[in-house]
N, C-alpha and C positions, 0 to 999 in steps of 0.2 A: 781664487779671494779676489773681490773688486778692489780695483785699481785706488782707489780712494783708502781703503784699509790698508794695504799695503804700504802706502803712502806715510800713514799715520802711524804703524808701526814702526817703520825704517827712521822716519823722522823724531819719533820718540827716543830710540834708542840712540840716534846719534846726537841730539840734543843732552840725554843725560849723560852719555859719556864726556862729550866736551863740557858742561856744566861741572859734571863730577870734580872733573881736573881741576876747572876755574876755583870749585869750592873747596878743595884741598886745604886750599892756602889762604883763600882771603879772610878767615877769622884772625889769622895769626901772623897780619901785616905789623902789626907794632911790634913785635917780639922780634920780626928780621930786622926791623929799623934799628932797633938795640945793637943787634950783631952788625951792621952797617956803622956802628958807631955814634949814635945819636943819643945822646943823654938827657936827663932832666925830664920832669914829670911834665911841664907844660911843652916841652920840644916834643915830646911822645906823640902827645894828642894832636899839635898841631901838624906835625908831618905825617902823622898817620891820615889827618883829613883829607892832606893835599894828596898822599899817594892812592886813596881811594878815590878819590876825585879825578885824577890825572886823564884816566882813559876815558872819562866821559866827557872832557871839556872838548876834546877832537872829535868824538865818536857823536855827540850830540849834533854837531855840524855836518858830519859826513852822510848821516844817514837818510835824510831826503834825498840826496844823491844816490846814496846806493841803489833805495827804493826805485828812484827813477830809471837806472841802470836796471835794475831790477824787471821792471815794466818792458823795457826795451830787448834784454838778451836774455832773459828767464831768470826766474827766481832760485833754480837749484844752483848753478854756475855762483851766484852769490852766497850761497849758504856754504858751498866748497872753497871758496875764497876767504870767506871768513874765519873758517876752522883752520884753513892753514895759515893765517895771520896770527890767529891766536896760538898757535903751537910756536912759529916762530918768536913770539915776542916773549911769550914766556920761558922758552931757552935762553934766550937773552937776560932774562931777569935771574934767571940762576947764576951767572956769570958776574953780577952787578957787584962791584966793590964800595960803594958810596951810596948815602942817601939821592943826591942828585941823578947819579947813572940809573939809579932803581926807579926813580920817578921820571926818568927821559923813556926809559924802556915801558912802563904803563903809558905815558901819551903815545907811543909807537903801538901799542895794543889798540889803543882808540881809535887811531887811523884806519888800522886793518881788520877790527872785529864787526860785527854786526848781523848775525845768524837767525836773531829772533823775527826781526820784521819780514823776510823772504820765507821763513819757514811759515808765518802763520798767513802770510800770502799765498802761497802756494797751497796749504792747506784748505783755507777759507775759500779756494777757487776750485778745488779738488771734490770737495764733500757736498753730499746733498744738502741742500737748504735746512731741511728737518732736522739735520745730524749736526749743524755746525756747531751750537752750543756744547755739544757732548765731544765732537772732534777738538775743539780749540781748548777746551776744558781739559782734558787727556792730554795735548800737547803739553798744554801747562804744567802739567803735573809732572813730566819729564824734568822741566827746570827745579820745580819744587822738591821733587824726590830727591835730586842730587844734595840737596841740604841734610838727608840724613845722614847718607852714607859719607859725604865728601868732608865734612867738618869734623868729623868723626873718626875715619881714618887720616884725616890730616893730623890730628889731636896724636893718633897713637904714630904716626911715621916722624912726626916731631919730637915726640916722648923719647925714640929709639934712635932715629936717625939725625935729628936735626931738621931745620925749615929749607934749607939749599937746595937740597935732590928734589922736594917736592916739586919745585919748578919743572925740574927736566921730565918728572913723571906726567905733569900736566901737558906738557908740549906732546908726547906722546899719546897723551890719549885726545888731545884735540886733532891730531892727526888723523887718529881711529876713527873719529866723527866723522870728519870730511871723506876717508874712502866708504863709509857706509852709505852716506848720500849719494856718492858718485856711483856705486854700483846695484843701489837695490831703489833708490827714489826715481819715479818716472813722471814727467811733465810734458803734458799738452799745451806748449806753449804757443802764443800769437802775440807779435811784438806790439807794442804800443806806437801810434804817431806823433811826431812834433818833438821840435827842439826840446832838448832836456832844460834849459832854464826858462822854459814856457812853461813845459810841463810843470817845474817846481812852483811858478808862479800861479798857477791854476790850482795847484792842490792846496797850498797856503790859503787862498782865497776862497776854495772849497770848504775848509776848516773854519776860518773866520766867520765866513757867513751863514754856517748852521751851527744854530743853537745848539743842537743836541750835540755834534762833532766837536764844537767850542766846550762844550762843559766836561766834555769826556776826555778830552786833551789836558783841562785844567785838573779835572780829578786826578787822571794819572800820573801828573807832576806832583799834586797834592799827597798822594798814596805812597808814589815813591820818596820824596823827601822826608815824611814821616818815617819811612822803614830805614831810611839810611842816614838819618839823624844820628840814628841809635847804633845800628849794625856795626859799624867800624869800632865800635868802645865797648862791645859785649865782652871782649877778652879783657879788657883793662877793668870793667866792672865785676867779672867774676875773681880779679886778682882784688880788687877792693873789697869784696864779701870776705876775706880773710882764708881762703881757700887756700892749702898747702904749695907751695911753689913748685913741687916737681908735678905735681896734678892739673894745673891751671889749664895746659892745652888740653888735656881729656875732659877736663870738666867742661871748657869751652865748646869743644866739638859735641859734647853731648847736649849742649843748651841748644845750639844751632840745629842739631840733628833731631830732637824731640818737636820742633817747632816745622822741619820738614818732613817729619813722618805725617803731622796732622795735615800739614799742607797738599801732601800727595795723597791720603785718604780721602779728603775734603775736596779736592778742585774738580774731578768729574763730576761728585755730587751737584756741587754747584751750577756746573755748566747744565746738566740735564734739568735742573730745578728752575733755572731761567727759561728752558724752553718751554716747561710746563706753566710756572706762575707766573713768570714776567721778568725783565730785566731790572725794572725798577724798586720791585719787592727785593731781589736777593741782596742788589747795593744796599739797600738800607738795613737789612738784618747783618750784612757783613761790617758794615760801618759800626752798628751799634755792638757788635761784636768784637770788634778792633778796639773801642772805647773800653768796654770792660773791663778788659785782660793787659791793655796798655797801661792805664792809670797806674794800678797798683805796682808796678814794676817800679816805680821810683821810692818804695818803701818797703823793699824785700829785704832782708836780715841775714837770709843765706841762699845758696845755690840752688837748693831744692825748692824753695818758692820761686826764685826764677826760672826753674825750667817749668813748673806747673805754668806760669803765665805766660812763658814764651808758646807752651804748646797749645795753650788756647787763642793765641795771635793767630798762630800758623792756622789753625782751624778756621778763623775767620777772614785774614787778610788772601786767601786762597779765592775766595770769593768776588772777588774784587776784578782782578786783571783778564779772566777768561769772558767776563761777563761785558767789561768794557770793548774787548777786541769782537767778541759778537755783535754788540752793536755798531760797530765800525763797519761790520762784515754786512749787516742788513742796512745799513746808510749809506754805502758807495757801490758804486757800477764796478764790473770786474776789471776794464780798462786803465781803472784810476786806482783799484784797490793797493796795489804793491807802492805807490809813490804816497797813498794815505797811511798806510800801515808805518811807511818810512818814517813821516812826520810825527807820527805816536810815537813811534820810537825813540825820536830827537825828543818827546816831552819825556818820556821813561828815563833817557839818560840825563837830562836837565834835572830832573830830581836826584837821580843819583848822584849827579855833580855837586849841588849845592848843598846838597842834605850832609855830606861828611864835613864840606867845607865850614857850614855854619856850627854843627856838634862839635866838631873838633876846637872851635874858637870859645863856643858856649861853655863846652865840657871844661877847658883849660883856667877858664877865670870864675866861673859859677860850681864846677862840680859835675859828677858823674850823673847824679840823680836828676840834676834841671833838667836834663834833656829828655829824659823821658815825660816829663810834665809838658814840655813844649810841644813834643810830639801829637801827646794825645789833644793838647788843644788844635792842632791842625787837621786830625781826623774829624774835630765837631764841626769843621765847615764842611765837611763832604755832602751832606744833605742839602745844602743850599746848590750844589751843582748836580745831583741827581734829579731835582725838579724837572729840567728840562728833556729827560727820557721821554719819547714819544714811541715808545713800542704798542703794538696791538693790545699786550697787557696792562 
């Protein structure tokens, strides 16, 4: 087997295992906060936004530095470090006794995590140029496919065993992911030269002065903001739609799961299509599809309607991230790619940070339906940023 294919399959498995663990519990944080003593509808929404955003506060600052360290010491060690850090943080979350303790553990997770950017840099560097879209799309499918089993299995576990044990299971799965990378991923690595802070400044300057990279950076933040403006509150929305209390966890897991299923099916397709018809066309189609399936979610009257629309959204949102990553790959040199991907991972996390905080405040004072309208309006801005793409297609 070719080395790049072995890396792709190994990284896919490792990311799927680790992300599966993280998605076991992510949709159900509002319920864990209730177990930790948070009461009141507004308080739950605000604390949920804070808990979701907490890891991204520190991680958004750390990712450029981790990217530079990956360029200097290797991307593989950074992936292993991040997955072990996730394992430790989630085990500590399982022991939390109050909401502030839990949020503190989420901050710790942000300090130690960050396996996506080095995985992308390693895969982009080891795959043939003509296979980049396919490789990055397939790798992205590992993350979105975890949305199929993760929330559904998490809902089942919460239904029968409660939510606290899930954090310990997540820790074990992240540790397994680290072992897969350590033993099966091969990296031919040549360290970058230059002090870290200088490299950080160069990477920032590179993005700021490239219209294509700058627009893709802003597009990444916009898409993640739109997704995470809603995601932390899906479980509360399911509850709002009058699903019987005993089945809220299972239905929430299914709602997330159908979106993950469609994302998994479509992510490699979007990667291949971008290699054939061009990045700009795929981004435009994906943005239009997101708007079509996102807006009606504000007006659903039952969970079945929500499931259908979330599935459609999953089909198109998976066309965004792999294509953005492919554009970054083509617009950067090998020696700077890890640092640039680190900067983009910060943008990814910045959207993940702002989205839950803003969504929590808006839903607390204007209701849950309003967040879908605002998210749709944000996605409508995407075509303005897609204009700058300068691919040969």
